N, C-alpha and C positions, 0 to 999 in steps of 0.2 A: 282306516279310514282314508276315503279320499285323498289328494292335494290338490291344489288351486291357487290360483292369484285373484287378488283384490284387484277387480281394473276399473271400481269406481264407488265411490263414499257420499251417500246422498240422504239426508233428512231421518240420520240412525239408522239405514240399511247398509250392507254390505254387498256388492255383485261380485262372486266368484267365478272366475272364468274354470273350470275342471282343465286340470293339463293334459287330458286324452281326447278335448274339443279344442287343443290349438290350432290344428291343422284344418279344422272342420270350414266347407265354406262358408254356413251361416255360425262361426265360431261368435260373432257379436251378439248372438241372440241366444246362446248357449249358456251366458251368464246366471248363478242362480241367486234369487234373493235372499239373503241370508241377516239375522240378526247377531251379535256378539255375546256370548255366554256372559254371566254378570261376575264372573269370577276376572275378568278384564278391570273392569271397574275398580273391585276392591284393592287389585294390584298397582290403579293407577298408568295402567298401559292401554294406550288407544292402538288398534287396528289400525292400518294407514293404505293408500292405496300403492300396488307394487309389495305388498307382503305378501309372500308363499304361506299357506297356511293351510291348515285342515279343518276338514269341514263334513258336516252330516246333515244329511238331506232329513226332513221332518214331512210327518204326514200329510201336512197341505201343499206339498211341493215346493215349499221355500228349506230355508235351510239356518245351521247355526254353525259360526266359524268358533271350533274350540281351541285350535292351538295355532300360535302364531311361529314359523320358523325362525331360526336365527337370520337376522339381517346384515348384510353386509354393507349397506351406508342406509343412513337417514338424513333427510332433508326438513328440515323447520318449517321455509318457506320457499318455495311452496311446501307443504306437508305430502311428501313421497317417499318410498323405502328401495332398495335396494337398486337404485340409479347406477350405471357406470359411463354416464356420455348425458352431458349436456349441447342442447345444439342453442347455441345464442343467436337467435333470427334478429338480423339490423336492416334496414331498408336504403337504399341506395340514395332513394329520394321519396318523399310524401309518407313519412314525415324524414327530414335531412338526416342524413348517419351522423349520429350521435356518439363522438370516441370515446368523451369521458362514462358516460351510461356506459359503454360497453366495455371497459375499463372496471367500471363498480362490480358489474356483472362478474368478468373475469376473475377481481379477489376473491369474490362468492364462491365461483366453483374451483378455484383453486384451495382454499378453505375447506372445502368440504371433501377434497382430495377425488374430486372426478375429473375422465379426459372431458376436453372442449372441443367441440366444432363451432366453428364461427360461419354462418351460414347468412351470407348478403342476397335481397331479392329486391325484386321491382326493378330488374336491368332494362326490363321493357317500356319502364315510362321516362327515362334520362332522354334528355331532348335529343329531335332527330334530325338530320342534314344541317344542322349548324355547327359555327366552328366550336359554340359551345359544349357540344357531343364529346369533343376530342379533350377537352379541360376534365370535363365529369368522367371520362373512363380512364383518362391520365389519373386522377386523384382515387379511383377506385383501385385500381394498379398499384397506386402506390400505398393504401392503406393494407389491400393483401399480401402484398411483401413485407411490409411491418409485422404482422401479425405472422404469417409463414415464418419469418426468420427469428422469432421469440418461441416458434415450435407450435402454434397454434395451426392446422390446418382450417383452409378459408374455401369456401365454396360461393360463388356466385350464380344466384338463379333468376329465371324469369318462370313464375307458376304458370302464365298466360302461353308464351311459346315454347314453353318445358326445357330451354336451357337448364342446363345443369344438375337436372332433376335425376337422371341415372347414379347422378355422383352420390348426390344424396342418399339414395336407395342403399345404393352400398356401403356406405358411412353407419348407415344403420343398422345393416345384417346381425341379427343373434345379439345385437345389447339390447339394454334396457335402457331408453335416451327420454332425458325430458326438454320439451322445448318451451324455451323461455324468451323473454323480450319485450322491448317498449311496444305500449298498446297500438294496434293502426299499424304495423308492421309487416303483419300478411301470415303471422304463424297458421292461420287458419284455412287460410288459401292455400298455401304450402303444403300443409297436413293433407288437403284434399285431394291436389293433385301429387301428392308421393305416394298416399297409401289407399289402394282400391278400394270404391265405394263407400269411403267415408262422404259426409256430407254438412260436416261444420258449417255453423251460422259465420258470417262474414258480413263486415259493415264496411261501407263505405267514409273514406277518411273526412273530418269536416274541415273544411276549408279555412275557418274563421281561427279556428283552435290549433290546425296543424297536428290532428292526433288524432286516431280512431276509439270506438267504443269499445271498450271491452265485453267482447263476444262470447268470452270463456268464463263461465261462472263457477267451473268446480272442476277438478282435476281428473280427469279420466285416461287409463289406459286403452291404446288398439291394439290387438294384435296385428302382426306385420307378415304377409304370406313371405313363408323360407321361414321365419324364425324372429323373436324379436318383440318389444313390444314400444309404442313411441306414446310419449305422455304430452297432452295440451294443458297448459296451466294456465291459470289467469293472468291476465300481462296485470304489468304494474312499472310506474313510471319512476319508483325510487327506491333505492334500498338503503337499512342504516345497517351500523358497524356495531351491533350490541353485542357479539358472541366475538368480537376480535379486540384486542388491546395493541397500544400502537406501536410495540417493539413486535407484533408479527404480519404489521403490515407486509414490510418487506420481502418476508417471505412468500406473500401472495404475486410478487410480479418476479415470473419467472426468472425472467433473463436478471433480476438483482441477487438471486440467490448464490450464485457462485461468486460474489464478489465481497459482502456482507461478512464475513467471516474474517476477513485479512484487513478490517477496517482498524485504527489507531487503538480506539476505545470498546471496551465490550457495551453492549448497548445503544451501538451509535443507532439515530435516527434517520444517518444522511441529510439532515438538513444542512448546518454551517461547521463540524466538526473539524478540524483537524485530523489529516489522515484518512479523510473517507474514501474509500477505494469505488463506490458509486456515483459520488458525484465529480472525481475524474474520469470513471468511465461517461459520463456523460458527457462532461467536457472534451472527449475524443472520439465522440460519436458513436458508442459502442450501444450504449441507451438512448434510445429515441428520447428526446426534448417533449416531445409531448405526455410520454408516458410518465416520466419524471414529475412534470408540472401536474397530473393527475396525483401521481402518489404524495405530494405535497397539498394538495386538494385536500382527500382523503382524509390525511394525517393531521390535519386542522378541523376537520372535522367532528373526529374522533376525539380531540381535545378538546374541544367546546364541551363533545358531549360530559365528560368525565367532570368536568366544571360545572355544568346544568346539575349532576346527580351526587 
């Protein structure tokens, strides 16, 4: 029975990319439209985009998904399997760089156990020819250095000029990468520039609202020349912490993990407890104040959620 990858799920159909067609020039058109066997529904299992499956062709040229092979990872939001890298796309401007939202995304990718790449887009839209550009570029460089010091690779790009795109392509090779980020930051434009032959819909930013329309309606995998897939996912402007407990949050801040075991009290939430090594690291400049502020904001969100439910 042949194997393939589910590259799109839409209206009850699963589009399976045969493994032997991945290197074909027209691989995007080689996907087979399949239905899932009823046994999955009985077992309460739903095939996901990113699943490696065994399938069988039917007489009408379509097919059936017969077996889902073991997953290495599973995301709930967006619903996609076997991803091993998250690409968080945030814009330098239009909309303005939102570090609190970036940190919230990082909490989720850390909790999911994914490697994470940060891509900053729209470098070409920074103001030109004035002193303000120096301030903006200095701020962008400060952000880049902050997150690289934590351990996250950061690539600054311009889809318009092509700046940084080769670095993005190299980072995607032989990985299954999910692209996520706030709506309007240029995810689809970036993918169009990085993946030859793509023509994803893009929308301009609303000047009144300062954000873009969601141009991506469903999760879809796109094969990369030379190996790997990328997934464009629906943009979302907020995330919740349903799957996380308050005492797990600091473990999703990479720079805090090395300190929390040495705190005086077990279960320390790093707020006002005496003998807290995380607070000490913040005071000594070893943890960025902005990251710690966002940690406290997220912790309060989680506590409020627990009180409501």
